Structure formats: C-alpha cells, structure tokens
VOBA-1610 file (N, C-alpha, C; in pm, whole numbers, padded with zeros to 5 digits, always signed):
BEGIN
Met+16266+02662-21629Met+16165+02650-21569Met+16011+02675-21626Ser+15949+02617-21637Ser+15773+02635-21717Ser+15734+02704-21692Thr+15624+02796-21758Thr+15551+02880-21655Thr+15461+02826-21577Arg+15403+02729-21619Arg+15326+02640-21483Arg+15421+02611-21373Ser+15483+02599-21366Ser+15604+02605-21244Ser+15634+02770-21197Arg+15655+02817-21259Arg+15672+02944-21243Arg+15580+03025-21154Ala+15424+03021-21173Ala+15310+03062-21131Ala+15281+02999-20994Ala+15300+02850-20967Ala+15306+02763-20858Ala+15392+02824-20809Leu+15571+02836-20824Leu+15648+02950-20726Leu+15616+03072-20660Leu+15539+03134-20766Leu+15525+03253-20701Leu+15387+03242-20630Ser+15317+03176-20647Ser+15160+03140-20592Ser+15224+03105-20402Ala+15328+03028-20431Ala+15400+02960-20258Ala+15454+03122-20227Val+15502+03181-20292Val+15573+03322-20197Val+15464+03403-20201Ala+15416+03402-20253Ala+15266+03489-20215Ala+15211+03474-20103Ala+15192+03325-20065Ala+15109+03263-19962Ala+15205+03267-19830Ala+15341+03267-19875Ala+15422+03242-19744Ala+15420+03456-19675Ala+15460+03479-19771Ala+15463+03658-19697Ala+15327+03678-19667Ala+15234+03632-19706Ala+15093+03693-19653Ala+15088+03623-19472Leu+15108+03495-19483Leu+15098+03448-19364Leu+15238+03484-19226Thr+15381+03532-19362Thr+15468+03611-19247Thr+15387+03726-19213Leu+15316+03832-19290Leu+15280+03987-19291Leu+15182+03967-19134Ser+15102+03866-19185Ser+14964+03836-19059Ser+14997+03793-18953Ala+15104+03722-18921Ala+15146+03720-18815Ala+15245+03787-18739Cys+15271+03914-18828Cys+15346+04037-18702Cys+15281+04151-18794Gly+15146+04207-18695Gly+15072+04371-18740Gly+15033+04393-18634Lys+14899+04480-18629Lys+14844+04551-18505Lys+14747+04497-18531Gly+14704+04512-18368Gly+14543+04388-18371Gly+14493+04338-18405Gly+14370+04231-18372Gly+14379+04107-18387Gly+14218+04108-18348Thr+14153+04007-18379Thr+14052+03951-18301Thr+14028+03838-18186Ser+13951+03832-18145Ser+14006+03725-17987Ser+13909+03566-18065Gly+14014+03513-18040Gly+13970+03358-18068Gly+13847+03235-18009Gly+13839+03139-18083Gly+13726+03050-17946Gly+13529+03127-17964Gly+13499+03107-17985Gly+13335+03093-17929Gly+13290+03043-17812Gly+13117+03068-17834Gly+13121+03106-17660Gly+13077+03142-17616Asn+13076+03143-17469Asn+13032+03228-17331Asn+13264+03249-17325Thr+13300+03344-17343Thr+13440+03344-17275Thr+13491+03383-17183Asn+13366+03446-17105Asn+13413+03528-16995Asn+13455+03643-17010Phe+13523+03701-17125Phe+13641+03790-17110Phe+13558+03903-17236Val+13584+04035-17217Val+13535+04150-17259Val+13656+04275-17320Thr+13652+04340-17471Thr+13731+04343-17569Thr+13714+04494-17553Gly+13801+04559-17480Gly+13761+04626-17515Gly+13793+04769-17596Asn+13723+04894-17646Asn+13802+04934-17787Asn+13912+04991-17783Asn+13975+05001-17680Asn+14141+05006-17702Asn+14166+04898-17785Gly+14142+04754-17766Gly+14215+04646-17803Gly+14277+04565-17724Ile+14207+04585-17564Ile+14264+04483-17432Ile+14114+04419-17420Ser+14193+04297-17387Ser+14052+04205-17371Ser+14099+04180-17244Thr+13985+04151-17132Thr+13993+04151-16995Thr+13913+04053-16930Ala+13930+03994-16828Ala+13911+03872-16769Ala+13877+03924-16574Pro+13741+03954-16589Pro+13734+03895-16435Pro+13717+03868-16295Leu+13770+03942-16199Leu+13813+03833-16117Leu+13744+03694-16109Gly+13765+03600-16052Gly+13709+03480-16082Gly+13632+03410-16169Lys+13629+03496-16285Lys+13679+03393-16446Lys+13790+03363-16533Arg+13908+03366-16445Arg+14003+03444-16516Arg+14027+03261-16560Asp+14120+03205-16670Asp+14162+03085-16672Asp+14323+03087-16620Ala+14386+02948-16609Ala+14513+02974-16553Ala+14565+02957-16686Ala+14739+03058-16657Ala+14784+03029-16729Ala+14864+02903-16767Pro+14881+02867-16882Pro+14949+02679-16885Pro+15096+02762-16832Asp+15188+02608-16882Asp+15277+02595-16812Asp+15376+02722-16920Leu+15441+02793-16875Leu+15583+02850-16946Leu+15693+02848-16918Ser+15770+02754-16931Ser+15868+02721-16861Ser+16002+02678-16988Gly+16101+02663-16956Gly+16185+02631-17051Gly+16299+02761-17042Glu+16424+02702-17147Glu+16534+02765-17167Glu+16537+02911-17220Thr+16568+03035-17139Thr+16535+03184-17193Thr+16705+03184-17295Ile+16677+03310-17374Ile+16785+03316-17473Ile+16923+03304-17400Asp+16924+03365-17313Asp+17088+03367-17240Asp+17104+03221-17179Gly+16991+03036-17250Gly+17103+02956-17165Gly+17024+02932-17023Arg+16923+03021-16907Arg+16910+02976-16836Arg+16814+02905-16898Thr+16760+02831-16751Thr+16580+02809-16678Thr+16510+02867-16626Leu+16418+02896-16683Leu+16308+02978-16661Leu+16149+02863-16664Asp+16102+02941-16542Asp+15947+02856-16504Asp+15906+02962-16436Val+15789+03046-16571Val+15679+03202-16533Val+15616+03146-16363Ala+15589+03033-16389Ala+15544+02990-16230Ala+15614+02975-16106Ser+15738+03040-16106Ser+15823+03013-16047Ser+15803+03214-15959Phe+15719+03294-15994Phe+15660+03427-15982Phe+15540+03401-15904Lys+15453+03349-15915Lys+15308+03330-15871Lys+15334+03382-15707Gly+15235+03511-15689Gly+15223+03581-15610Gly+15306+03741-15705Gln+15361+03756-15754Gln+15355+03858-15829Gln+15287+03856-15939Val+15202+04037-15991Val+15174+04033-16111Val+15289+03964-16222Val+15263+03928-16348Val+15382+03896-16435Val+15314+03919-16592Val+15393+03973-16678Val+15338+04063-16780Val+15466+03957-16879Val+15384+03958-16945Val+15411+03831-17064Val+15448+03898-17206Asn+15519+03938-17258Asn+15497+03987-17397Asn+15566+03901-17524Val+15515+03891-17602Val+15536+03775-17732Val+15594+03856-17830Trp+15721+03812-17832Trp+15800+03899-17930Trp+15869+03797-18028Gly+15908+03895-18171Gly+16052+03803-18261Gly+16080+03970-18265Ser+16292+03946-18284Ser+16342+04054-18334Ser+16337+04088-18504Trp+16225+04034-18566Trp+16241+04047-18713Trp+16100+04134-18735Cys+16052+04182-18636Cys+15901+04197-18597Cys+15909+04349-18616Ser+15812+04446-18689Ser+15860+04550-18671Ser+15771+04658-18518Pro+15659+04613-18541Pro+15553+04655-18433Pro+15632+04635-18262Cys+15692+04458-18323Cys+15811+04430-18189Cys+15933+04549-18112Arg+16006+04598-18229Arg+16023+04704-18206Arg+16002+04828-18148Glu+15892+04806-18190Glu+15801+04989-18158Glu+15845+04981-18023Glu+15715+04874-17995Glu+15696+04867-17858Glu+15813+04860-17723Ala+15924+04801-17776Ala+16047+04747-17656Ala+16106+04851-17573Ser+16122+04967-17626Ser+16143+05046-17537Ser+16053+05105-17454Tyr+15885+05092-17485Tyr+15801+05117-17302Tyr+15827+04977-17255Phe+15800+04853-17281Phe+15887+04749-17208Phe+15997+04754-17176Ala+16091+04790-17162Ala+16211+04853-17164Ala+16182+04948-16986Lys+16109+05054-17021Lys+16109+05175-16933Lys+16024+05085-16789Val+15872+05046-16880Val+15818+05014-16726Val+15818+04892-16705Ser+15863+04797-16736Ser+15986+04704-16668Ser+16067+04784-16507Lys+16159+04865-16540Lys+16221+04913-16483Lys+16217+04998-16354Thr+16016+05092-16422Thr+15988+05164-16297Thr+15897+05077-16177Tyr+15863+04935-16274Tyr+15816+04831-16162Tyr+15889+04703-16146Glu+16003+04758-16092Glu+16130+04648-16047Glu+16093+04615-15873Gly+16051+04510-15854Gly+16068+04529-15696Gly+15924+04578-15645Lys+15834+04620-15752Lys+15735+04634-15671Lys+15594+04518-15696Gly+15652+04430-15751Gly+15526+04312-15779Gly+15480+04296-15859Val+15609+04295-15950Val+15548+04301-16098Val+15689+04216-16157Gln+15687+04126-16232Gln+15783+04029-16305Gln+15716+04061-16453Phe+15821+04126-16589Phe+15830+04066-16701Phe+15894+03959-16756Val+15835+03903-16847Val+15877+03760-16941Val+15863+03806-17044Gly+15959+03794-17145Gly+15939+03753-17263Gly+15936+03645-17340Ile+15839+03665-17448Ile+15873+03472-17544Ile+15942+03541-17690Asn+16041+03511-17702Asn+16124+03516-17801Asn+16058+03404-17901Thr+15962+03425-18029Thr+15923+03295-18102Thr+15981+03359-18220Arg+16012+03281-18315Arg+16010+03229-18504Arg+16201+03298-18505Asp+16262+03356-18395Asp+16426+03362-18456Asp+16482+03214-18440Thr+16529+03195-18553Thr+16606+03073-18593Thr+16767+03068-18509Ser+16804+03170-18440Ser+16902+03188-18346Ser+16857+03260-18232Thr+16943+03245-18092Thr+16919+03334-18018Thr+17001+03433-18029Thr+17074+03454-18091Thr+17203+03565-18150Thr+17101+03717-18166Pro+16997+03706-18268Pro+16901+03818-18291Pro+16831+03867-18256Ala+16736+03770-18097Ala+16717+03808-18017Ala+16773+03871-17858Val+16893+03803-17886Val+16973+03892-17758Val+17059+03977-17817Asn+17022+04045-17941Asn+17154+04205-18012Asn+17010+04210-18009Phe+16905+04218-17971Phe+16752+04251-17973Phe+16709+04342-17854Glu+16742+04239-17742Glu+16747+04322-17624Glu+16842+04409-17568Lys+16951+04382-17621Lys+17067+04500-17528Lys+17054+04608-17632Glu+16998+04588-17814Glu+16979+04710-17869Glu+16825+04827-17770His+16743+04734-17685His+16652+04810-17665His+16644+04843-17528Gly+16740+04777-17468Gly+16738+04802-17289Gly+16674+04727-17247Ile+16642+04614-17302Ile+16557+04544-17248Ile+16609+04420-17130Asp+16647+04405-16983Asp+16681+04346-16912Asp+16579+04231-16838Tyr+16461+04175-16834Tyr+16413+04102-16817Tyr+16446+03962-16863Pro+16397+03824-16844Pro+16452+03692-16886Pro+16325+03690-17027Ser+16431+03642-17129Ser+16306+03593-17271Ser+16264+03433-17236Leu+16236+03349-17233Leu+16208+03249-17312Leu+16236+03264-17440Tyr+16296+03126-17487Tyr+16292+03097-17617Tyr+16242+03034-17709Asp+16141+03038-17776Asp+16018+02950-17819Asp+16023+02936-17986Pro+16131+02909-18056Pro+16167+02924-18183Pro+16037+02895-18236Thr+15969+02781-18220Thr+15836+02756-18315Thr+15665+02779-18279Gly+15687+02827-18174Gly+15556+02903-18094Gly+15529+02774-18021Arg+15561+02646-17957Arg+15524+02558-17897Arg+15419+02639-17738Leu+15504+02701-17759Leu+15476+02770-17560Leu+15292+02829-17611Met+15290+02924-17716Met+15206+02965-17724Met+15073+02856-17762Leu+15118+02737-17792Leu+14991+02578-17832Leu+14917+02603-17719Arg+15015+02608-17615Arg+14974+02549-17496Arg+14839+02636-17401Phe+14807+02741-17488Phe+14714+02802-17419Phe+14566+02786-17452Lys+14426+02744-17384Lys+14349+02670-17437Lys+14273+02798-17516Lys+14256+02725-17645Lys+14137+02793-17769Lys+14029+02844-17634Gly+14015+03035-17734Gly+13864+03030-17659Gly+13905+03113-17476Thr+14040+03136-17468Thr+14038+03172-17385Thr+14168+03322-17406Leu+14196+03386-17274Leu+14301+03504-17310Leu+14443+03481-17372Asn+14463+03409-17501Asn+14598+03324-17545Asn+14616+03453-17649Pro+14818+03406-17647Pro+14865+03495-17721Pro+14817+03424-17898Gln+14819+03457-17909Gln+14792+03468-18123Gln+14823+03565-18239Leu+14875+03655-18213Leu+14982+03766-18301Leu+15023+03795-18252Ile+15214+03777-18290Ile+15321+03885-18250Ile+15283+04029-18302Pro+15319+04108-18242Pro+15306+04079-18074Pro+15239+04072-17936Ser+15203+04008-17892Ser+15081+04026-17799Ser+15139+04018-17654Thr+15081+04061-17548Thr+15108+04077-17440Thr+14985+04033-17323Leu+15042+03995-17233Leu+14932+03901-17163Leu+14928+03984-17016Val+14915+03990-16927Val+14876+04043-16808Val+14855+03889-16686Ile+14876+03805-16603Ile+14865+03730-16508Ile+14911+03785-16409Asp+14764+03772-16338Asp+14731+03809-16231Asp+14815+03727-16092Lys+14790+03748-15982Lys+14900+03701-15890Lys+14819+03570-15833His+14770+03492-15878His+14714+03401-15853His+14769+03254-15946Gly+14819+03325-16059Gly+14888+03244-16171Gly+14750+03282-16310Lys+14673+03393-16337Lys+14579+03365-16366Lys+14565+03505-16503Val+14517+03461-16584Val+14543+03515-16700Val+14446+03631-16722Ala+14478+03776-16680Ala+14407+03890-16649Ala+14370+03952-16754Ala+14458+03992-16867Ala+14466+04064-16954Ala+14527+03999-17064Arg+14462+04074-17193Arg+14547+04079-17264Arg+14535+04157-17440Ala+14640+04197-17497Ala+14666+04304-17608Ala+14701+04223-17724Leu+14652+04229-17817Leu+14685+04181-17965Leu+14749+04269-18019Glu+14850+04396-18038Glu+14882+04476-18069Glu+15010+04489-17995Ala+15090+04614-18095Ala+15182+04687-18044Ala+15137+04771-17928Leu+15221+04770-17784Leu+15164+04883-17637Leu+15255+04994-17679Asp+15233+05093-17658Asp+15293+05197-17574Asp+15291+05216-17421Asp+15395+05316-17345Asp+15367+05293-17232Asp+15219+05310-17135Thr+15121+05402-17182Thr+15008+05434-17187Thr+14892+05296-17160Ala+14941+05246-17283Ala+14787+05184-17274Ala+14904+04986-17178Leu+14995+04981-17194Leu+15076+04913-17135Leu+14996+04892-16930Leu+15023+05030-16964Leu+15001+05072-16809Leu+14824+05060-16809Lys+14784+05065-16888Lys+14621+05009-16828Lys+14579+04903-16837Met+14673+04803-16899Met+14666+04676-16878Met+14705+04648-16713Leu+14801+04673-16671Leu+14891+04636-16564Leu+14856+04705-16476Lys+14802+04869-16378Lys+14784+04903-16334Lys+14693+04804-16194Pro+14553+04807-16322Pro+14441+04703-16255Pro+14482+04619-16160Val+14556+04551-16274Val+14566+04344-16196Val+14671+04407-16055Leu+14722+04506-16037Leu+14817+04484-16003Leu+14773+04532-15835Ala+14631+04589-15838Ala+14565+04742-15746Ala+14476+04557-15692Glu+14466+04479-15706Glu+14367+04340-15707Glu+14444+04308-15517Lys+14374+04316-15452Lys+14439+04265-15368Lys+14392+04056-15327
//
C-alpha cells in the first residue's frame, strides 16, 4: 500500500470516528433558524409553550422484540420518547433513571417509548434493556428514519441520546439533547403532565 493510500485511509477512518463521536455525546444545539417558538433553558432542555407546539410525526413500526407499535395510540397520555443505542455510553448512564421514572409513573397518564437506533441487530438492544431494567417498548430504527420524520426547526431529536416529551394532544412540548438523570427528566415531564 502506498503512502498516499495509507494517508487517504487514515483520513477516512478519522472522519468516520469523528462522526461516530459527535452522534453520541453530551449536549448540542438546536437546529433550524428563524422564529422556532421554543426556548432553550440553561439546563439544556428546550420547551415550546402550549399553543405553539408542533405535532409529533408518525412514530410507528416494529419494536426490538418484534411487535408493532404506533406512538399515536397513546394520545391522551404524556409520552416520553428516548432515542438511544446500546453502543452509546451516555445512553447507558441514563438508562437506569429512565427505568426508575417509567416505573414510578406507570398507570399515571405517562407512557415511555424508546427509539433504538444504529444498532445493526435487535440482540444488543434487547440485552441493553434487560441489563438496565427497561420494560417499556422501544421502536427499532437502525437507520434513523424515524428521527428524520421530524421537521427541521422543530423540537426534533438531533443527537443520541435525545429525549422528547409529547403532550396529551400529540405535540412535542420539550426536548433534551443530552443524557438525563431522574431530576432532569422530571423537570421535563412534570410541567407537561400538569397541563389540563
């Protein structure tokens, strides 16, 4: 292999590594421009006021355990959507908090749903959920097509992990673009749950 070929290969590997790392990290910035009608607080949580929220897109498909799920079927409940991958270390950090809060709010008008992305098979995703005690459903989205259904300039998931809170009317009320602990997750969830 020539020096030029090795340099090109190393450059390609470095670029791929940079893309992989940027897709799974803490924090991020909101996309789009202009008047987006949402506010990002200093805690990294962006919110949209009631009446100025965008409807969540179609989030339906097969789950990691082979069932069919349509998030729209939970209309009337607050839905917490967590975008994660078994390969993502911040996702591992937050998983036990999501399992804990989902159990606390079970049967109280809140439904948790995961979107597993960029896992090449469902096996690591299923093992991840078992390991972290997650018993709510996760849609299997290996190529990120569900994330692409969100319109640019809305409270869309842009990183892994990302968390969205969808209000009782099916509209996106809040978003976090970083790993959350139970305190931060409840700061997103409680105000939306309290809405009439």
